[in-house]
N, C-alpha and C positions, 0 to 999 in steps of 0.2 A: 341957267336957261337952256342948257344942253343936257341930253340924257346922261352923259358921262359925269356931269357935275354931282350926281347923287352919290357916286362912289367916293368922291373926295369928301363930301359933306358927311357921309356915313362914318368915315374914319375920324373926322374931326369931332363929331358928336359922341361917338363911342369912346374916344380917348378922353373926352371931357366928362364921361360917365353920365351923359344927358339922355336918359331914357325917353323923356318927353320929346326932345328934339329929334331923336331917332324915329319915334313913332310918326312924327309929322312928315317924314319922307315917304310915307305909305298912304294910299287911298284908304277911305273908311272901311272898305270890305276886302282889303288886300289879304293875300294868303302867303305865308312864309313857311317853307319846309324846314322848320327848326323848332325844337331840338331834333337831332337826327332820328329819322324814323317816324316823326310826328309832323302835324301841321298846326300852325298858329293862325287863326282866322280873325281878321278885323284889327283896326288900328289900336283899339283899347287893349285887346289881348296882347298885341305886339308890344305895346308900351309896358304892360305888366311883366312880360317875359324879360325884356331888357332891364327893367328895374331890378329884377331878381338876379339876372345873370351878370350884368356889367361889373358889380363890385368884386366878383370872383375872377374876372377875365383879365389877362395881360393886355398891354397896349397893342393896338392894331397898327400894322405897318401899311403904308400906302401901297397900292398895287396898280400898275399901269393898265388901263382898260384896253381891251381888244377893240377893233373897229366895230362901231355900232351899226346895226341894221335898223333902218327906219322905214315904216310904211304908214303914211298919213300921220295919225295921232298916236301910233304905237311904235315902240322901239324895243329892241333886244340888246341889252348891255351885258358884257361879260368881262371877267378878269381871271387870269391864271394866278393861283396862289404863289407867293414867293417861294414856298418850300417845294414847288413843282408837283404837288399832289393834287390831282383832280382839276376842278374848275369851279367857277361861280357864274351864275346867270340870273338876270332879272328882266322882267317885262315891265316897261314903264309906259305911262300914258300922259300925253300933253294935256295940261289943264287950261281952262279958259284964259288965264292970265299969261300963258306961254311957258310956265314952269312945267316940270315933269315930276310925277310921283310913281312909286313902285306899286304894281298891281300884283305881280307874282315874284317871289324871291326864293331862289334855290341857292342858299349860301355855300353849299358844297356838293360837288359830285365826286365820288371816290370810286376808283376802280375796285371791283370785288377781288 
């Protein structure tokens, strides 16, 4: 019920190789900047992407979220990767039931 919960839920579902569960963390028309240099648009496309990618990916490590910025029903969440490279950021929106879902997901920012 907090924006930061999505980071924990993402790691749990990714490590369970649960593409459907991951996709349910996103709004229907969410945009994810992944794979690198591309955008994946919509919950169904995000589910398909994770369905293909998860079997090839190593386990995800939990990352401590940075302080969240909240303005009304929007929030900006972010985490620094454990390896110290770049950053991760997401915009989430509060849903009518009080939960939060990702609207925009930038899984990695890397310095050129």
